[in-house]
RODO-2510 file (C-alpha; in nm, 4 decimals, decimal comma):
residues 389
     n   res          X          Y          Z
     1     m    -1,5226     2,7162    -2,8588
     2     t    -1,7124     2,8157    -2,5873
     3     d    -1,8855     2,5556    -2,3051
     4     v    -1,6064     2,2796    -2,4214
     5     y    -1,7315     2,0529    -2,2066
     6     e    -2,1043     2,0707    -2,2288
     7     e    -2,1165     1,7484    -2,3865
     8     v    -1,9087     1,5639    -2,1890
     9     d    -2,0044     1,4228    -1,8166
    10     f    -1,7500     1,4930    -1,5710
    11     f    -1,8436     1,1117    -1,3756
    12     k    -1,9255     0,9178    -1,6708
    13     g    -1,8305     1,0767    -2,0139
    14     q    -1,5807     1,0132    -2,2917
    15     p    -1,3818     1,2929    -2,4203
    16     y    -1,1357     1,1408    -2,6018
    17     p    -1,3221     1,2131    -2,9228
    18     m    -1,3383     1,5898    -2,8278
    19     w    -0,9852     1,6045    -2,7862
    20     a    -0,8649     1,4208    -3,1057
    21     r    -1,0791     1,6938    -3,2983
    22     a    -0,9051     1,9871    -3,0825
    23     r    -0,5565     1,8576    -3,1995
    24     a    -0,6783     1,8248    -3,5663
    25     e    -0,8600     2,1612    -3,5711
    26     c    -0,7709     2,3856    -3,2682
    27     p    -0,5281     2,2197    -3,0445
    28     v    -0,5586     2,5458    -2,7886
    29     m    -0,9240     2,5709    -2,7416
    30     r    -1,0964     2,8540    -2,5476
    31     s    -1,4047     2,7991    -2,3193
    32     e    -1,5968     3,0184    -2,0687
    33     g    -1,6937     2,9562    -1,7399
    34     q    -1,4656     2,6821    -1,6207
    35     f    -1,2932     2,8745    -1,3286
    36     d    -1,4798     3,1822    -1,3092
    37     s    -1,5414     3,4516    -1,5390
    38     r    -1,1882     3,4344    -1,7012
    39     p    -1,1720     3,2311    -2,0468
    40     t    -0,9827     2,8979    -2,0031
    41     y    -0,7524     2,8156    -2,2540
    42     h    -0,6978     2,4177    -2,3053
    43     v    -0,4274     2,2518    -2,4206
    44     t    -0,4221     1,9335    -2,5986
    45     t    -0,1332     1,8328    -2,7689
    46     q     0,1901     1,6436    -2,6708
    47     g     0,4541     1,9103    -2,7400
    48     d     0,2429     2,2161    -2,6005
    49     v     0,2031     1,9935    -2,2963
    50     e     0,5257     1,9561    -2,2248
    51     r     0,6143     2,3347    -2,3246
    52     v     0,3555     2,4525    -2,0597
    53     l     0,4602     2,1882    -1,7533
    54     r     0,8424     2,2426    -1,8062
    55     d     0,7810     2,6740    -1,7999
    56     s     0,6432     2,7474    -1,4653
    57     r     0,7729     3,1344    -1,4661
    58     t     0,4876     3,1518    -1,7753
    59     f     0,2717     2,8938    -1,6666
    60     s     0,1901     2,9530    -1,2721
    61     s     0,0704     2,6390    -1,0463
    62     s    -0,1076     2,9261    -0,8063
    63     i    -0,4300     2,8391    -0,9617
    64     n    -0,4572     2,5293    -0,7702
    65     g    -0,4525     2,7115    -0,4289
    66     e    -0,7476     2,9432    -0,5747
    67     v    -0,9706     2,6049    -0,6848
    68     i    -0,9031     2,2851    -0,4680
    69     g    -0,6490     2,4473    -0,2447
    70     q    -0,9506     2,5992    -0,0145
    71     y    -1,0158     2,2288     0,0469
    72     m    -0,6929     2,0626     0,0702
    73     g    -0,4947     2,3802     0,2131
    74     e    -0,1380     2,4810     0,1808
    75     l    -0,0513     2,2581    -0,1320
    76     i     0,3038     2,1720    -0,3134
    77     l     0,0751     2,1762    -0,6380
    78     a     0,0093     2,5625    -0,6036
    79     m     0,3786     2,6265    -0,5189
    80     d     0,6191     2,7767    -0,8015
    81     g     1,0270     2,8463    -0,7752
    82     d     1,2178     2,8542    -0,4616
    83     e     0,9225     2,7907    -0,2254
    84     h     0,8499     2,4950    -0,4460
    85     k     1,2237     2,4036    -0,4344
    86     q     1,2376     2,4017    -0,0555
    87     y     0,9007     2,2296     0,0212
    88     r     0,9471     1,9776    -0,2461
    89     s     1,2858     1,9302    -0,0599
    90     l     1,1579     1,8619     0,2613
    91     v     0,8997     1,5836     0,1516
    92     s     1,0940     1,4186    -0,1566
    93     h     1,3077     1,2646     0,1334
    94     a     0,9902     1,0581     0,2871
    95     f     0,9809     0,8968    -0,1057
    96     r     1,3397     0,7743    -0,1159
    97     a     1,4462     0,4432    -0,2279
    98     s     1,5052     0,2615     0,1156
    99     a     1,1236     0,3609     0,2597
   100     l     1,0119     0,1941    -0,1165
   101     a     1,1390    -0,1247    -0,0346
   102     r     1,0367    -0,0912     0,3480
   103     w     0,6466    -0,0700     0,2308
   104     d     0,7015    -0,2997    -0,0586
   105     s     0,7844    -0,5828     0,1827
   106     e     0,6203    -0,4601     0,4545
   107     l     0,2722    -0,3208     0,3743
   108     v     0,2365    -0,3794    -0,0266
   109     a     0,2484    -0,7533    -0,0436
   110     p     0,1121    -0,8026     0,2719
   111     i    -0,2436    -0,5835     0,1941
   112     m    -0,2774    -0,7265    -0,1609
   113     t    -0,2515    -1,0752    -0,0019
   114     g    -0,4942    -1,0516     0,2545
   115     l    -0,7230    -0,9069    -0,0079
   116     l    -0,6910    -1,1682    -0,2541
   117     d    -0,7371    -1,4068     0,0655
   118     a    -1,0737    -1,3282     0,1244
   119     i    -1,1835    -1,3721    -0,2521
   120     a    -0,9597    -1,6691    -0,3895
   121     p    -1,2121    -1,9405    -0,2670
   122     l    -1,4789    -1,7513    -0,4227
   123     g    -1,4384    -1,7854    -0,8077
   124     r    -1,6356    -1,4393    -0,8552
   125     a    -1,5646    -1,1260    -0,7436
   126     d    -1,5927    -0,7156    -0,8673
   127     l    -1,1879    -0,6765    -0,8714
   128     v    -1,2900    -0,3026    -0,8114
   129     r    -1,4758    -0,3248    -0,5251
   130     d    -1,3158    -0,6091    -0,3763
   131     i    -0,9488    -0,5010    -0,4994
   132     t    -0,8556    -0,1927    -0,6591
   133     a    -1,0789     0,0384    -0,4569
   134     q    -0,9419    -0,0743    -0,1362
   135     y    -0,5513    -0,1719    -0,1933
   136     p    -0,3870     0,1670    -0,3060
   137     v    -0,6304     0,3736     0,0210
   138     q    -0,4550     0,0807     0,2595
   139     v    -0,1113     0,1090     0,1302
   140     i    -0,1054     0,4804     0,1726
   141     c    -0,2965     0,4882     0,5326
   142     g    -0,0109     0,2323     0,6374
   143     i     0,2811     0,4673     0,4846
   144     v     0,1267     0,7802     0,6317
   145     g     0,0541     0,5601     0,9696
   146     v    -0,2504     0,6120     1,0348
   147     p    -0,4886     0,2936     1,1064
   148     i    -0,5599     0,1302     0,8081
   149     e    -0,8790    -0,0185     0,9336
   150     d    -1,0168     0,3692     0,8990
   151     h    -0,9361     0,3298     0,5282
   152     e    -1,2954     0,3632     0,4348
   153     q    -1,3583     0,6688     0,5837
   154     f    -1,0407     0,8202     0,4090
   155     v    -1,1890     0,6987     0,0613
   156     r    -1,5247     0,8925     0,1368
   157     w    -1,3000     1,2063     0,2670
   158     s    -1,0774     1,2003    -0,0551
   159     e    -1,3637     1,1380    -0,2931
   160     e    -1,5342     1,4611    -0,1281
   161     i    -1,2611     1,6484    -0,1190
   162     n    -1,1634     1,5880    -0,5031
   163     t    -1,5075     1,6611    -0,6163
   164     g    -1,5286     2,0118    -0,3680
   165     p    -1,5719     2,2158    -0,6724
   166     l    -1,8805     2,0325    -0,7321
   167     a    -2,0418     2,0263    -0,3859
   168     p    -1,8393     2,3071    -0,2011
   169     e    -2,0635     2,2534     0,1256
   170     r    -1,9666     1,8544     0,1400
   171     g    -1,5951     1,8917     0,0271
   172     m    -1,5425     2,1554     0,3183
   173     a    -1,6391     1,9648     0,5558
   174     a    -1,4677     1,6593     0,4479
   175     s    -1,1680     1,8814     0,4692
   176     r    -1,2182     1,9824     0,8272
   177     a    -1,3447     1,6341     0,9465
   178     m    -0,9832     1,4868     0,7753
   179     r    -0,7911     1,7271     0,9708
   180     a    -0,9718     1,6782     1,3053
   181     y    -0,9020     1,3289     1,2996
   182     l    -0,5101     1,3417     1,1790
   183     e    -0,4383     1,6519     1,4385
   184     p    -0,3782     1,4020     1,7393
   185     i    -0,2052     1,1424     1,5400
   186     v     0,0298     1,4881     1,3680
   187     a     0,0754     1,5447     1,8031
   188     e     0,1845     1,2230     1,8533
   189     r     0,4200     1,1699     1,6101
   190     r     0,6233     1,5249     1,6878
   191     r     0,6512     1,3730     2,0711
   192     n     0,7282     1,0309     1,9428
   193     p     0,8553     0,9745     1,5904
   194     i     0,8428     0,6208     1,5106
   195     g     0,9883     0,6375     1,1327
   196     d     0,6534     0,6571     0,9295
   197     l     0,5962     0,8978     0,6424
   198     l     0,3999     1,0965     0,9260
   199     s     0,7127     1,1127     1,1363
   200     e     0,8902     1,1631     0,8100
   201     l     0,7375     1,5193     0,7831
   202     v     0,6721     1,6633     1,0859
   203     t     1,0805     1,6191     1,1507
   204     a     1,1852     1,7187     0,8004
   205     e     1,4140     1,9887     0,8268
   206     i     1,6142     2,1891     0,5531
   207     d     1,8095     2,4860     0,6652
   208     g     1,6582     2,5059     0,9851
   209     q     1,2974     2,4787     0,8521
   210     r     1,0500     2,2784     0,8957
   211     l     0,6898     2,2205     0,7498
   212     t     0,4379     2,4575     0,8849
   213     d     0,1384     2,2636     1,0468
   214     e    -0,0856     2,4172     0,7345
   215     k     0,1879     2,2625     0,5189
   216     i     0,1657     1,9146     0,6667
   217     y    -0,2192     1,9136     0,6922
   218     g    -0,2364     2,0276     0,2809
   219     f     0,0230     1,7643     0,2012
   220     l    -0,2021     1,4850     0,3974
   221     r    -0,5142     1,6274     0,2156
   222     l    -0,3320     1,5836    -0,1106
   223     l    -0,1540     1,2516    -0,0617
   224     l    -0,4455     1,0900     0,0878
   225     p    -0,6517     1,1327    -0,2108
   226     a    -0,3729     1,1472    -0,4820
   227     g    -0,1896     0,8314    -0,3861
   228     a    -0,4854     0,6082    -0,3362
   229     e    -0,7610     0,6973    -0,6193
   230     t    -0,5111     0,7527    -0,8626
   231     t    -0,3511     0,4464    -0,8114
   232     f    -0,6423     0,2419    -0,8255
   233     r    -0,8317     0,3734    -1,1244
   234     v    -0,5086     0,3026    -1,3499
   235     m    -0,5001    -0,0675    -1,1694
   236     g    -0,8422    -0,1045    -1,2589
   237     s    -0,7696    -0,0016    -1,6273
   238     a    -0,4380    -0,2031    -1,6755
   239     l    -0,6937    -0,5007    -1,5291
   240     l    -0,9392    -0,4502    -1,7665
   241     a    -0,7037    -0,4064    -2,0602
   242     l    -0,5782    -0,7360    -2,0032
   243     l    -0,8987    -0,9172    -1,9472
   244     t    -1,0117    -0,7191    -2,2917
   245     h    -0,7132    -0,8954    -2,4563
   246     p    -0,7114    -1,2538    -2,3464
   247     d    -0,3832    -1,3488    -2,5544
   248     e    -0,1662    -1,1064    -2,4392
   249     l    -0,3177    -1,1855    -2,0591
   250     e    -0,1622    -1,5344    -2,0992
   251     r     0,1494    -1,3758    -2,2313
   252     v     0,1920    -1,1553    -1,9286
   253     r     0,1050    -1,4137    -1,6912
   254     a     0,3890    -1,6643    -1,8563
   255     d     0,6524    -1,3832    -1,9072
   256     r     0,5903    -1,1442    -1,5846
   257     d     0,9232    -0,8884    -1,7438
   258     l     0,6461    -0,7976    -1,9365
   259     m     0,4632    -0,6517    -1,6853
   260     p     0,6191    -0,3095    -1,7052
   261     a     0,5172    -0,2491    -2,0404
   262     v     0,1443    -0,3075    -1,9548
   263     i     0,1880    -0,0865    -1,6693
   264     e     0,3535     0,2113    -1,8830
   265     e     0,1242     0,1314    -2,1916
   266     t    -0,1993     0,1414    -1,9222
   267     l    -0,0614     0,5055    -1,7743
   268     r    -0,0202     0,6153    -2,0816
   269     w    -0,3745     0,4663    -2,2636
   270     e    -0,6028     0,6083    -2,0199
   271     t    -0,4327     0,8360    -1,7764
   272     s    -0,6215     0,8247    -1,4355
   273     v    -0,5915     1,1838    -1,3955
   274     t    -0,6685     1,3806    -1,7159
   275     m    -0,5874     1,7353    -1,6359
   276     v    -0,3563     1,9658    -1,4597
   277     s    -0,4008     2,3515    -1,3789
   278     r    -0,1768     2,6222    -1,4544
   279     v    -0,2549     2,9944    -1,4989
   280     t    -0,0660     3,2799    -1,6916
   281     t     0,1865     3,5389    -1,5118
   282     t     0,2400     3,7049    -1,8472
   283     d     0,0596     3,7795    -2,2367
   284     t     0,1650     3,4652    -2,3912
   285     e     0,0688     3,2584    -2,6875
   286     v     0,0475     2,8489    -2,7616
   287     s     0,0630     2,6796    -3,0956
   288     g    -0,0267     3,0116    -3,2467
   289     c    -0,3000     3,1449    -2,9811
   290     p    -0,2423     3,4370    -2,8196
   291     i    -0,3506     3,4065    -2,3993
   292     p    -0,3494     3,6933    -2,1993
   293     a    -0,2019     3,7418    -1,8808
   294     g    -0,4090     3,5475    -1,5611
   295     s    -0,5951     3,2954    -1,8032
   296     p    -0,6275     2,9675    -1,6595
   297     v    -0,4986     2,6799    -1,8737
   298     a    -0,6287     2,3824    -1,8497
   299     v    -0,3546     2,1259    -1,9397
   300     i    -0,4811     1,8049    -2,0950
   301     t    -0,2402     1,5302    -1,9984
   302     g    -0,4826     1,2893    -2,1153
   303     s    -0,5050     1,4619    -2,4780
   304     a    -0,1164     1,4548    -2,5133
   305     n    -0,0711     1,0911    -2,4339
   306     h    -0,3221     1,0282    -2,7205
   307     d    -0,1230     1,2502    -2,9554
   308     e    -0,1210     1,0702    -3,2907
   309     n     0,1905     1,2699    -3,3902
   310     r     0,4331     1,1096    -3,0738
   311     y     0,1860     0,7630    -3,0482
   312     p     0,0319     0,5998    -3,3898
   313     d    -0,2555     0,3967    -3,3456
   314     a    -0,2606     0,6149    -3,0081
   315     e    -0,6689     0,5251    -2,9134
   316     t    -0,5348     0,1432    -2,8922
   317     w    -0,3841    -0,0644    -2,5843
   318     r    -0,1079    -0,2188    -2,7193
   319     l     0,1390    -0,4830    -2,5179
   320     d     0,4282    -0,4261    -2,7796
   321     r     0,4402    -0,0464    -2,8166
   322     e     0,7550     0,1188    -2,8499
   323     q     0,8184     0,2847    -2,5555
   324     q     0,8127     0,6466    -2,5285
   325     p     0,7748     0,8933    -2,2353
   326     h     0,4520     0,9634    -2,1295
   327     l     0,2548     1,2404    -1,8993
   328     a     0,0568     1,0748    -1,6489
   329     f     0,2704     1,1473    -1,3803
   330     g     0,2997     1,5510    -1,5275
   331     w     0,5995     1,6970    -1,6717
   332     g     0,8821     1,9401    -1,5362
   333     p     0,9233     2,0875    -1,1543
   334     h     0,5904     1,9325    -1,0385
   335     l     0,6380     1,5601    -1,1859
   336     c     0,4561     1,3541    -0,9393
   337     l     0,6932     1,2358    -0,6231
   338     g     0,4908     0,9574    -0,5581
   339     m     0,5377     0,7966    -0,9538
   340     h     0,7686     0,5507    -0,7793
   341     l     0,5434     0,4537    -0,5287
   342     a     0,2413     0,4189    -0,7656
   343     r     0,4928     0,1903    -1,0216
   344     l     0,5757    -0,0254    -0,6960
   345     e     0,1770    -0,1032    -0,6165
   346     l     0,0837    -0,1576    -0,9773
   347     t     0,3626    -0,4244    -1,0392
   348     a     0,3350    -0,5789    -0,6771
   349     g    -0,0629    -0,5803    -0,6951
   350     l    -0,1127    -0,6639    -1,0891
   351     n     0,1652    -0,9864    -1,0308
   352     l    -0,0181    -1,1563    -0,7589
   353     v    -0,3508    -1,1071    -0,8753
   354     l    -0,1955    -1,3364    -1,1609
   355     d    -0,0491    -1,5394    -0,9122
   356     r    -0,3285    -1,5867    -0,6756
   357     l    -0,6485    -1,5909    -0,9567
   358     p    -0,5978    -1,8440    -1,1915
   359     g    -0,8223    -1,8922    -1,5216
   360     l    -0,9246    -1,4884    -1,4408
   361     r    -1,1941    -1,3752    -1,7068
   362     l    -1,4556    -1,1378    -1,7524
   363     d    -1,7702    -1,2263    -1,6378
   364     p    -2,0135    -1,2802    -1,9507
   365     d    -2,2945    -1,2393    -1,7304
   366     a    -2,2621    -0,9114    -1,6164
   367     p    -2,2632    -0,5646    -1,8114
   368     a    -1,9336    -0,5114    -1,9654
   369     p    -1,7057    -0,2523    -1,8162
   370     v    -1,6266     0,0375    -1,9189
   371     i    -1,3461     0,3093    -1,8310
   372     q    -1,5224     0,6693    -1,8036
   373     g    -1,4845     1,0221    -1,6782
   374     l    -1,3618     1,3488    -1,7471
   375     a    -1,0976     1,4450    -1,5091
   376     f    -1,0515     1,1163    -1,3480
   377     r    -1,0981     0,8013    -1,5075
   378     g    -1,1377     0,4386    -1,4843
   379     p    -1,3782     0,1287    -1,4607
   380     d    -1,6635     0,1786    -1,1967
   381     a    -1,7021    -0,2360    -1,1582
   382     l    -1,5028    -0,4974    -1,3115
   383     p    -1,6745    -0,8490    -1,2635
   384     v    -1,4719    -1,1408    -1,3156
   385     l    -1,4873    -1,5169    -1,3175
   386     f    -1,1573    -1,7147    -1,1839
   387     d    -1,1043    -2,0716    -1,0656
   388     a    -1,1119    -2,0745    -0,6864
   389     t    -0,8673    -2,1649    -0,4942
***
């Protein structure tokens, strides 16, 4: 199958019907020209996706350095084996449980409260524009230790870096600008660590080894976009799921113990980042499809999370679904370092929205919101009404 995504717009596309056909008819799709002159193999079923992501020897992450690495720099996403283990050990300490607890009280709740204070008296809002597009990036800025008031600039840089392969000059300019902004802050943290995440990164040491400058800037260029964009998209999807299921919204409002089910089902149903990239290190096969060494492999976690063999009625958001592990945070050695932070932000943020916006409902006079996109998915707008307070 060639030009497999020709019919699916990158920003507004709906790829799930195509992925459903692939799972049923051709679970490993072959396409031309996705990365370069090499054919790309797209893995779509839950079992195959798990297998590929577990097997880092056969399916290397190094291709991420070829594609997005030119915009982000030296990336943990592009590392394998011992190098990846060492780097992950150095940065994972910054996400320990005590740090999460501190961020919850000092950043997460105060930031969301401030955003809700601004709209609560109005009785109407666009929850994407006013809440979800601002909340996670402000949290990430606070965690890293950069001024929260500059968060809008980081949103622009993050979007331009993430879409660098589509607009290379713009992506490289954003990458250079973010580094120039961060350099004096990194230098200051080296001189005077203050306990924020950036201080942890510049002082972290294992077996006498510290992170190089290039790895620090690579991690920050990854963390600021990934930590903000993915959470903002899935939070918008969770709110839309609740707003289009008003009976379930009232159940959750009355029983907050249901909130973890809301979050996990949304992560499965609308994975905010639907695919990750690998490259084969040797000749191999997946579901009987031969894949030569050196081939790019697109691992479609969004498709895997809709695999009917694992999730009955997979296209439907169901609050009472029997919980099964999903792949929204990946799988295997590269399981997302920030997944506990994402769950913390989603839990705190959604609970505060329900606390502060009584009578929350979709605005019947506004266009119906839609979750859309190929590689990144979420609603672009979420116009709502509520009882002004």
